[in-house]
Steps between C-alpha positions, in 0.01 A plus 500: 500500500140562595546689826193707583649660812565870512850640488468608864409143609795357311739751658361434850532125447853542371586723798362235739723235342803728507446567872482122562821448303669782688401341833647171382819671386538675837433169677763323288744788557460466877567128481812558290626754757443247779685230308786741429518591868517134603770427242706796624476369858610154383794652312605694810480187715697304240774763489511508882537121502776518239691749715452282809614192309809679372587617852447150637727361228773747595458409867527128420819562302653684794393228744660235277822704467527566873402142590745360246774726633431395860492134399833538320657674798366239745602209278846649446536573871393147590744353247777723640426397861494134400830542312659671800393222737611237252159340456484584132 
């Protein structure tokens, strides 16, 4: 290599490039932190939605059980009343 620059010039040039790379690395690190923060927020929302969905599923099961029980009682009561009055 035919480099006629002095050692000091080479070191200063190298230092300039290293500072540029360091700035890029810091910039990339900040972006990665932002992405990580957004992903954490999405995960928290997803887990909140999963809990809400599970609670809603439990509520629907109870509504079906209670509604089915009421329907059975009403249907049985109606059949009993009809049997008593001789219609059925």
